N, C-alpha and C positions, 0 to 999 in steps of 0.2 A: 715595612720602615726600614729596620735592621737591615735586613737583608740587602736591600739597594745601596745601602752607605758602602761597600767594599766592592760595590760594582761604579758605582759612579767615582768613588777613590780612585778606581782602576783606568775608568775612560779619562778621570785629569790628568795620569801620570803620562797616557798615552797622548794625548792631547800636547801636554806640556815637552814631553818628550820630541813629538813630530814638529813642532813649535823652533824649537831648539836645533834642529837637526842641523849641519854642516854642509855648504854646499859642495856638491863633489865635482872634481876638476874631468876638464876633458879635453882632451888635445885634439888638433884640427887635424883630417886627413888631407893632406898637400893638392892628394890626385883628385878630389871632387870637391874642389874648392874656389872659386872665382869672383872677381869684381868685374860682370859686362861694362861697358859706359857707352855708351850714346849721345850724339849731338849734331844740330844742324851744319849743312856745310853749304854755304852760299846761297840756301834756300832750294839747292836743287837736290840733294840727298839727307840721308841720316845715317852719318857714318859712325862706326860701329868695332869698339878694339875689346879688349880683355887685359886681366891681370891675374896671373896664377902662382902655384907655390908658395903658398900661405905657409907661416908659422904662428903657434900662438896657442891660446886657450881659453877655455870658457867655462868659469865656476860656477855651477848649474844648481840652484836649489829650487829642486820642483815644487817644493811645499811654500816656498814665498819668493817668487823671482826675481820680485824688485831686490831682493839680496844677492842676486847672481853680478857676474862681473865678464867681460869681452877684452882680451889682448892678443893684438893681432900685429904681425908684420909681414909686410910684403915686399919682396924684391924689384923696386921699380923697374931694373932692367928685363922684366919678365913680360913687361907690355907687348902686344901683337896686336897691329891693326889687318894686317893680310897682305902688307904693303911692305919692304924691308926700307925704304925711303921714307915714309912716313915713321915707321918707328925709329930711326937713327935721329930725326928729326926732333921727334916727341923727346927723345931721352936728354936731348942737348941742352944747351944752358936756355934755351928761348922757351924749355915747359919745365920739363923733372927734374935737370941738373944731376943726373943721375953719377954725374963721375964724385961728385961734390955730396950728394944723398942718396944713396945707392937706396935705401929702404923707406917707404912708407909705410904709417904706423899706424893703428886707432887704438884708442882706448877710452876705456867707456868709462862716465864718471857719474851716470844716472839711468836707471833703468825704471818706469814705468809703465807697469801691467794696462792693456788697455781693453783687454778682452780674455776668452777663456784660455786663447791659444797666441794672443798678438802683444804687441809692445812696442813702447817707442825706447829705443837706446842711446840717449845723448853719450857724446862720447868727443875726445879730441884727436884728430884729423892731422897729421904731420905728413906732407910732403914738398918738395922742392924747398925745405930746408923751412917752412912756415906750419906753426900750429894754429889753428881753427875750430872751432866746434861744428859737430854735425848731429843730427839727429835721423837715426835711421828709424821707418817702422817696420819693425820686425814682426815672424812670424813662425813658430814651431810646429815644423813639417810631423815631425815623429820623434819619438823616445822610444827606443826598445832595443834588443838583440839583435846586430846584424847575423842574418843567416847563415854566410860565408866567413867572418871572422871571430865568430862566438862569441864575442864582446856586448858590453851596453853600448849602442851608437847612438847619436844625436844628431837633429839635422834641420835649418834652419835657411830660410831665405829673408831678403829685406831690400827697401829700395832707397833710394836720397835723391834729391835734388841738389847741387851746389856750384858756386858759381865758381870758376877756373881763376880769376881776376884775384881771388881772394887770395890765392896759393901764390901770387903775382906769378901767372904763367896767362896772362892776359891776350898774347900774340894774337892781332887778329879780329880780334871782335871788335865791334858785331855783328862785321861779316861771318867769320865761321865761331858761331854760337859761345856765349860767354856759359850760357846755362850746360849743363852736363847731367844726364840722368844715369844714375848707378842702379843695379840690380846684381845684388850679390845673393850666394848659394853657399851654405857651408855643409860640411858633415864631421862631425868628432868624434874621436871613442875615448870612453872611459879611460883615464891614467891608472896604470900597473899602482898598487897600492906600494 
């Protein structure tokens, strides 16, 4: 019994240290981070576009994921749908209002784990000068050393459905669907200390 006390004390100290571990800062890799969006066009097709060029950070707490946080900035002008005239229209005041609102942002407010590598990330999405809450269904794909960068790396995917009219971008709805499906994929590297 006496011999087991130091072992128990060491285990308790180890657990306390793990529980108090601080989140680790990861910065987004803009070359491997995108938001892909899809909407119904008059019932004839599903039209797809994307945003890229992210900046931001993830404060990742592997021991307590609910203590993690996400802050992302996306240049609204990075929109790409495969047709220049549509990109110009989506950038206009009918939709994103890129001139007055050049950045789309997402700032997490709450993270709830839903499984071993899944979570619901709720946060404030700001675009076209309007801020509304959105919940992302997120999945941790992988955490480990990047074989080419030789640094700790993390990758996540997430999905969400939004109603674009809630951000004052409801032109042509409901003929062009108000509902927009989002698919997000990001990579991030551990920041230098």
